[in-house]
C-alpha positions, 0 to 999 in steps of 0.5 A, a space after each residue: 461192947 465185949 470185955 476180954 481178959 488176958 494174961 501172960 508171962 514176960 520174957 527173961 529178958 523184959 524182966 531184965 529191962 522192967 528190972 533197969 528201968 522200973 517204970 508204970 508200964 500202963 500207958 503204953 497198954 492203955 495205948 494199944 487197946 485205944 489203937 484197937 478202937 477198944 479200952 484198957 479196964 485194968 491191968 493187974 501183975 501177979 506175982 506168984 501164980 502161973 501167968 505175970 500179969 492179967 488185965 480185963 479190956 473192952 474191945 470190938 470184936 475177938 479177932 481183933 483182940 487175937 491177931 493185933 496182941 499175939 504179934 
């Protein structure tokens, strides 16, 4: 199965929510990839970089990942 690298930034609203209710968000991200018939390999917070998070995941193909995660 192909491996994909994803990265992104949180919105201000998302950051506020995470500060108000801190929790490990690995499980929801993992479930997202399971719903794509894939697997979350690793999930990293990247403070001080151009992006807030980075992940490695396996998925059947790039079309599935691009369509599902861009919503």
